[in-house]
C-alpha positions in Angstrom: -126.8 64.9 -200.7 -125.3 66.6 -203.7 -128.7 68.3 -204.4 -129.0 69.5 -200.8 -125.4 70.9 -200.9 -126.2 72.7 -204.1 -129.3 74.2 -202.7 -127.4 75.4 -199.6 -124.7 76.9 -201.8 -127.3 78.6 -204.0 -129.0 80.0 -200.9 -125.7 81.3 -199.6 -125.0 83.0 -203.0 -128.5 84.6 -203.0 -128.0 85.9 -199.5 -124.5 87.4 -200.3 -126.0 89.0 -203.4 -128.8 90.4 -201.4 -126.4 91.9 -198.8 -124.3 93.4 -201.5 -127.4 94.9 -203.1 -128.6 96.4 -199.8 -125.1 97.8 -199.1 -124.9 99.4 -202.5 -128.3 101.1 -201.9 -127.2 102.2 -198.4 -124.0 103.7 -199.9 -126.0 106.1 -201.9 -127.6 107.6 -198.8 -126.2 110.9 -197.5 -123.7 110.5 -194.7 -122.3 112.7 -191.9 -119.2 112.7 -189.8 -119.8 113.0 -186.1 -117.2 114.3 -183.6 -116.9 112.0 -180.5 -117.0 113.5 -177.0 -114.1 111.3 -176.1 -112.0 112.7 -179.0 -111.1 109.1 -179.6 -108.7 109.1 -176.6 -110.4 106.1 -175.0 -109.7 103.8 -177.9 -106.4 102.1 -178.7 -104.2 103.8 -181.3 -105.0 101.1 -183.9 -108.8 101.4 -183.4 -110.9 103.1 -186.1 -112.4 105.5 -183.5 -109.1 106.7 -182.3 -109.4 109.4 -184.9 -112.1 111.0 -182.8 -114.8 110.8 -185.5 -117.3 108.3 -186.8 -119.3 108.2 -190.0 -122.9 107.4 -190.2 -125.7 107.7 -192.8 -129.0 109.5 -192.5 -132.0 107.5 -191.3 -134.7 106.2 -193.7 -138.3 105.4 -193.1 -137.2 101.7 -192.9 -134.9 102.5 -190.0 -137.9 103.9 -188.1 -139.1 100.3 -187.8 -136.2 99.7 -185.4 -137.4 102.5 -183.1 -140.9 100.8 -182.7 -139.7 97.3 -182.3 -141.3 96.1 -179.1 -138.6 93.5 -178.3 -135.8 96.0 -178.8 -137.5 98.5 -176.5 -138.3 95.9 -173.9 -134.6 94.8 -173.8 -133.3 98.3 -173.8 -131.3 97.9 -177.0 -133.3 100.0 -179.4 -130.7 102.8 -179.7 -127.9 100.2 -180.1 -129.8 98.5 -182.9 -130.4 101.9 -184.6 -126.7 102.8 -184.5 -125.8 99.3 -185.8 -128.0 100.1 -188.8 -126.8 103.6 -189.6 -123.1 103.6 -188.7 -121.0 103.1 -191.8 -117.6 103.0 -190.1 -116.6 99.4 -189.8 -116.7 98.8 -186.1 -118.6 96.8 -183.5 -121.3 98.8 -181.6 -120.1 97.2 -178.4 -116.7 99.0 -178.9 -118.3 102.4 -178.5 -118.4 103.9 -175.0 -121.8 105.3 -173.8 -120.7 108.9 -173.9 -119.9 108.6 -177.6 -123.2 106.7 -178.2 -125.1 109.6 -176.7 -123.6 112.0 -179.2 -124.3 109.7 -182.1 -128.0 109.3 -181.0 -128.3 113.1 -180.8 -126.8 113.5 -184.2 -129.1 110.8 -185.7 -132.1 112.6 -184.3 -131.0 116.0 -185.7 -130.3 114.5 -189.1 -133.7 112.8 -189.2 -136.1 115.3 -187.7 -134.2 118.5 -186.9 -132.7 120.0 -183.8 -135.8 121.2 -182.0 -136.7 118.9 -179.1 -139.6 119.6 -176.7 -139.0 118.9 -173.0 -140.6 119.5 -169.6 -138.5 120.9 -166.8 -139.2 122.2 -163.3 -138.9 125.9 -162.5 -136.7 126.0 -159.3 -138.5 129.1 -158.1 -142.1 127.9 -158.4 -141.5 124.2 -158.5 -144.0 124.1 -161.4 -143.4 122.2 -164.7 -142.4 124.3 -167.7 -142.8 123.1 -171.3 -139.9 124.3 -173.5 -138.1 123.5 -176.8 -134.4 123.1 -176.8 -132.0 123.3 -179.7 -130.0 120.0 -179.8 -127.4 121.8 -182.0 -126.4 123.8 -178.9 -125.3 120.7 -176.9 -121.5 120.6 -176.6 -119.0 118.0 -175.4 -117.5 118.4 -171.9 -113.8 119.1 -171.9 -111.9 115.8 -171.8 -108.3 116.5 -170.8 -106.9 113.2 -169.6 -103.9 111.8 -171.4 -104.1 108.2 -172.6 -101.5 105.6 -173.3 -101.3 103.7 -176.6 -104.1 101.4 -175.4 -106.5 104.2 -174.6 -106.0 103.7 -170.9 -105.4 106.3 -168.2 -103.1 106.5 -165.1 -104.2 107.1 -161.5 -102.1 107.1 -158.4 -103.8 105.6 -155.3 -100.8 106.3 -153.2 -97.0 106.5 -153.6 -96.8 102.7 -153.7 -99.8 101.9 -155.9 -100.4 103.1 -159.4 -103.2 101.8 -161.6 -104.5 102.1 -165.1 -108.1 102.3 -166.0 -110.4 102.4 -169.0 -113.7 104.1 -169.9 -114.5 101.2 -172.2 -116.9 99.5 -169.8 -120.4 98.2 -170.2 -123.2 100.5 -168.9 -126.1 99.4 -166.7 -126.7 98.6 -163.1 -123.7 97.0 -161.4 -122.1 96.6 -158.0 -119.2 98.9 -157.0 -116.7 96.0 -157.0 -117.9 95.0 -160.5 -117.5 98.6 -161.8 -114.0 98.7 -160.4 -113.1 95.3 -161.8 -114.3 96.4 -165.3 -112.5 99.8 -165.0 -109.1 98.8 -163.7 -106.8 97.2 -166.2 -103.5 97.3 -164.4 -102.0 97.6 -161.0 -98.3 98.4 -160.7 -97.8 96.9 -164.1 -99.7 93.7 -163.3 -102.7 93.0 -165.7 -103.8 89.7 -164.2 -107.6 89.9 -163.7 -107.4 87.5 -160.7 -104.8 89.8 -159.0 -106.9 92.9 -159.8 -109.9 91.2 -158.2 -107.9 90.2 -155.2 -106.7 93.8 -154.8 -110.2 95.2 -155.0 -111.5 92.6 -152.5 -108.7 92.7 -149.9 -106.6 95.9 -150.3 -108.6 98.7 -152.0 -110.0 100.5 -148.9 -113.5 102.1 -149.3 -112.2 105.7 -148.9 -109.6 105.6 -151.6 -111.9 103.5 -153.8 -114.7 106.2 -153.6 -112.1 108.9 -154.4 -111.1 106.9 -157.5 -114.6 106.4 -158.7 -115.2 110.2 -158.2 -112.1 110.9 -160.3 -113.4 108.7 -163.1 -116.8 110.4 -163.0 -115.4 114.0 -162.8 -113.1 113.4 -165.8 -115.3 111.3 -167.9 -116.1 112.4 -171.5 -119.6 113.2 -172.4 -122.1 115.7 -173.6 -123.1 118.7 -171.4 -126.7 117.8 -170.9 -127.7 121.1 -169.2 -129.5 124.0 -170.8 -130.6 127.5 -170.0 -134.4 127.9 -169.6 -136.6 130.9 -168.9 -138.7 130.7 -165.7 -142.2 131.9 -165.2 -140.9 135.2 -163.7 -138.7 135.9 -166.7 -135.5 134.8 -165.0 -133.1 132.2 -166.5 -132.1 129.0 -164.8 -129.7 126.2 -165.9 -130.7 122.6 -165.4 -130.3 119.1 -166.8 -133.1 118.1 -169.2 -134.4 114.6 -169.8 -133.9 112.6 -172.9 -136.2 109.7 -173.1 -137.6 107.1 -175.5 -139.6 109.9 -177.1 -136.4 111.5 -178.5 -137.4 110.4 -182.0 -141.1 111.1 -181.7 -142.7 114.5 -181.3 
């Protein structure tokens, strides 16, 4: 039993030493500071990201293995795994809202391979596909003007009798409307009970006002402006959204 305990302790010491060695090596890599589209407003005042910036290191060839991991791609977590590897600020990746993750992914791509990114868009005049190259450096954050409280939450008035608070720190992905509301709303008239919030959504939050609230969240959400000016076949210029897919890091 003593020998087994000693072996386990030795293995633990070796693992700690290995982690420390790897961290020392990573600390020698160049780092960059990325501005967050949310300006840090969506995070509580004590959160490291409340400053509005995050630090991450440049990718190495070893990090490229993450981008080709079949299981990560299949489960839709490949970008999260990449950010977990290269972010040097001490935070949990699950804390970062999707809008800020988008900016970090774009910054990682620029740092790794440059800012030129080939895309295919549709000419609105001819309805034909156009191959173009955009400059990722030109992407800018949308204005985010909402004022948060100390918890990184925002106020909204449904009517003169009902005021709520909501957060942008919700999980992405397909979800029902009621689940989205339950994840977004943190307080109703000072009441933060999750069961009471669920009851309000189920029995009191009428569809019309609920839709208006969801639109308010969407219209005021932080994020990158993912539109770009392209030249059409006739020489005219048109502005449209461009796709960013799994090929972002491969060209």
